[in-house]
N, C-alpha and C positions, 0 to 999 in steps of 0.2 A: 713622171720621173720625180723621185723623192729628193729631199735636200741631202740625204746621206750619200746619194750617188754622186753629187757634185763634189763632196768632200774627198772622194776617192778617185778623182780623175787622174789618169796616168800622165799628167802633163804639168809642168811648172812654167809659169810665165816669166819672161825676162824683162828687165828694164822698165819701160813705160807702157808695156803691152797690156791690153785688157781682152779677156775672152768673154763673149756674151752669147746667150741663147735667146733667139727671137721669141716674142710672145705668141705670134701666130704664123703659121706657114704662109708662104707666098701664094697668091691666088685670089679666090673670091673673098670678099669681105662684106660686112653689112654697114650701112650708114647709121647715123644716130636715130633715124626714123624707121629703121628696120628694112630698108630697101637693099636687096642683094646686088652688089656691084661686081661684075665679072672681072677676072684677072686681065682680060684683054682691053678693058676700058682705059682710055688715055687720061692720065691725070698729070698735074704739074708735079714739080719736085716735092715729094712727100717723105717726111721723116718717119722713123719707126721706133717703137719701144722695144727694149730687150732687158733681160736680167743678167747682171754680172755674175759669172760663175768662177772666175779666177782673175787675179791681178798680179802684175810684176812688182818687184821690190821698190821701184821708184814711183809707183802710182800714189798720188797724194790725196786726190779728191773723191775717189769712189772706193767702196768696199764690196766684198762678195755679198750678194743678195740685193744690192741696190738696183733700181730700175732706171735705165738711162735712155736718152733720146739720141739717135744717130742717123746718119744719111745712108740708107741701104745701097746707094750707088757706089759709095766709096768703101768697099769692104773686101776682105779676103776671107773666104770660107774654109773651114777645116772640119773634117769628120773624125770624131773620137768615139770609139766603141759604138759605131753605128748612129751616132747623134750628130747632126750638123750644128756647128757653132760659127760665130763670126769673130775674127781676130782683128783688132785695130789698136791704134795708139790712143793714149788717154786724151791727147789734144784733139782727136777726131770726134769726141763726144760733145754734144751740144748742150745737154742739160741732165740733171739728176732729179728724180722725183724725191720730194722732201718727206717721205713717209717717216723716216727715222728722226725727223726734226719736229714731229708733232708736239704741240704744247708750247712751242716757242711763239712769242708774240709776232704779229705782223707777217705771218707766212703767206706766201702766194701759191704754195703748192710745188713750186720749182725754184731752184736757184741756178744761176748761171755763173 
């Protein structure tokens, strides 16, 4: 999906709501060493990364295009034009990837 498609979403977020698209579909994933982990494997509480595609007018800390860390268990899913998105409040985000802050000194990669 191209960036232009996100610009034309037929939805406007209200208040402190954030609409994100998950990086990878639920199911199988690979470990850092390349081992395939099936979707049925039991793991502890695991946070997930997603891309912000729309924000409400009261959202202050994230922008469209940011990568954010959130808890996939605390989510509300919505389908827009056949694509699944996750809808949440800004306060439910745990971190933002600091890609747009490159060049600033003493960056850790994330800010909370």
